[in-house]
C-alpha positions as CSV (number, residue, x, y, z in Angstrom):
1,M,0.0,0.0,0.0
2,T,3.0,2.4,0.5
3,T,3.5,2.8,-3.3
4,H,-0.1,4.0,-3.9
5,F,-0.8,7.7,-4.3
6,Q,2.7,8.6,-5.4
7,G,3.3,10.8,-8.4
8,R,1.7,13.7,-10.0
9,F,-0.7,12.3,-12.6
10,E,-3.9,10.2,-12.3
11,V,-6.3,8.6,-14.8
12,E,-9.8,8.1,-13.6
13,F,-12.7,6.2,-15.0
14,K,-16.0,7.2,-13.2
15,Y,-19.2,5.2,-13.4
16,R,-22.6,5.4,-11.8
17,L,-23.4,2.1,-10.3
18,A,-26.9,0.7,-10.9
19,D,-26.4,-1.9,-8.2
20,S,-23.6,-1.0,-5.8
21,A,-24.2,-4.1,-3.6
22,A,-23.7,-6.4,-6.6
23,F,-20.6,-4.5,-7.6
24,L,-19.1,-4.8,-4.1
25,R,-19.8,-8.5,-4.0
26,A,-17.9,-8.9,-7.3
27,L,-15.1,-6.8,-6.0
28,E,-14.8,-8.7,-2.8
29,A,-14.5,-12.0,-4.8
30,L,-11.3,-10.6,-6.3
31,G,-9.7,-10.2,-2.9
32,P,-8.8,-6.5,-2.8
33,E,-6.7,-4.9,-0.2
34,V,-8.9,-2.5,1.8
35,M,-7.3,0.9,2.5
36,V,-10.4,2.5,4.0
37,A,-14.0,1.3,4.3
38,D,-17.0,3.6,4.6
39,N,-15.1,6.7,5.7
40,H,-16.9,10.0,5.9
41,E,-15.0,12.4,3.6
42,Q,-15.4,16.1,3.2
43,D,-13.7,18.0,0.4
44,C,-13.6,21.8,0.7
45,Y,-12.7,23.6,-2.5
46,F,-11.2,27.1,-2.5
47,D,-10.8,29.7,-5.1
48,T,-10.3,33.5,-5.4
49,A,-13.4,35.8,-5.6
50,D,-12.8,36.1,-9.4
51,R,-12.4,32.3,-9.8
52,A,-8.8,32.5,-11.0
53,L,-8.0,28.9,-10.2
54,A,-11.0,27.6,-12.1
55,R,-10.0,29.6,-15.2
56,E,-6.6,28.0,-15.1
57,Q,-8.2,24.5,-14.6
58,K,-6.8,24.2,-11.1
59,S,-8.4,23.2,-7.8
60,L,-7.2,23.7,-4.3
61,V,-8.9,21.2,-1.8
62,I,-8.6,20.5,1.9
63,R,-9.9,16.9,2.5
64,T,-10.8,15.4,5.9
65,M,-11.5,11.7,6.3
66,A,-13.0,10.0,9.4
67,P,-12.6,7.7,11.1
68,S,-9.3,7.1,9.3
69,G,-8.0,10.5,10.5
70,I,-6.5,11.3,7.1
71,R,-6.1,15.0,6.3
72,L,-4.9,16.1,2.9
73,W,-4.0,19.3,1.1
74,I,-4.7,18.6,-2.6
75,V,-3.9,20.6,-5.7
76,K,-5.4,19.4,-9.0
77,G,-4.4,20.8,-12.4
78,P,-3.7,22.4,-14.6
79,G,-5.9,20.1,-16.6
80,P,-7.7,17.0,-15.5
81,D,-4.8,14.6,-15.1
82,R,-2.4,16.4,-12.7
83,C,-3.0,15.9,-9.0
84,E,-0.7,16.3,-6.0
85,A,-1.6,15.7,-2.4
86,V,0.3,16.0,0.9
87,N,-0.7,14.8,4.3
88,I,-1.4,17.6,6.9
89,T,-2.1,17.3,10.6
90,D,-4.5,20.2,11.2
91,A,-7.2,20.8,8.5
92,D,-8.7,23.7,10.4
93,K,-5.3,25.5,10.5
94,A,-4.8,24.8,6.8
95,I,-8.2,26.3,6.0
96,S,-7.4,29.4,8.0
97,M,-4.1,29.8,6.1
98,V,-5.8,29.4,2.8
99,C,-8.3,32.0,3.7
100,T,-5.6,34.3,4.9
101,L,-4.0,34.1,1.5
102,G,-7.3,35.4,0.0
103,Y,-9.0,32.2,-1.1
104,Q,-12.6,31.4,-0.1
105,P,-14.6,28.2,0.1
106,V,-16.6,27.8,-3.1
107,L,-17.7,24.2,-3.0
108,T,-18.0,21.5,-0.2
109,I,-18.7,17.9,-1.0
110,D,-19.6,15.3,1.7
111,K,-19.4,11.6,0.8
112,R,-18.9,8.2,2.1
113,R,-15.9,6.6,0.5
114,S,-14.3,3.2,0.4
115,I,-10.9,2.6,-1.3
116,Y,-9.6,-0.8,-2.4
117,F,-6.4,-1.8,-4.1
118,L,-6.3,-4.5,-6.8
119,G,-2.6,-4.8,-7.8
120,P,-1.6,-1.4,-9.2
121,F,-5.2,-0.2,-9.5
122,H,-7.3,1.8,-7.1
123,V,-11.1,1.2,-6.9
124,T,-12.9,3.9,-5.1
125,V,-16.6,3.6,-4.3
126,D,-18.3,6.8,-3.3
127,H,-21.8,7.5,-2.0
128,L,-22.4,11.2,-2.5
129,G,-24.0,13.2,0.3
130,K,-24.4,16.9,0.6
131,V,-23.0,19.3,-2.0
132,R,-22.8,22.9,-1.1
133,I,-21.8,25.8,-3.4
134,S,-20.9,28.9,-1.4
135,G,-23.0,27.6,1.5
136,E,-26.1,26.8,-0.5
137,I,-27.0,23.1,-0.4
138,L,-27.6,21.7,-3.9
139,L,-27.8,18.0,-3.1
140,G,-28.4,16.0,0.1
């Protein structure tokens, strides 16, 4: 598991599951390594008031995961394939620092996430919860 999530680039294939229980049974039959199961995850996206990062196809995200306790500072872009993340110990302090630099929260996504490893591949199963844009709840 130590070699996963290293590097700068990622390729994702995303699918909406018609029957998540059947998918998980099939996945379990393959004997995956479980990194996290049924974690609550919150991604808080930041940008400037004039959306400079979005225009440059970049994202700045602070992610918290529980009960795993993982806290990440994530930068995606430019473009869809570049992604770098670093572990942080204090998400609240990181959010305060980002806001001090002039960024503001523009999107928050709550989800339940399980991450499995099959050889060199990651299989991530998400159940989307609340989605808020600038404080307004859109979903959930």
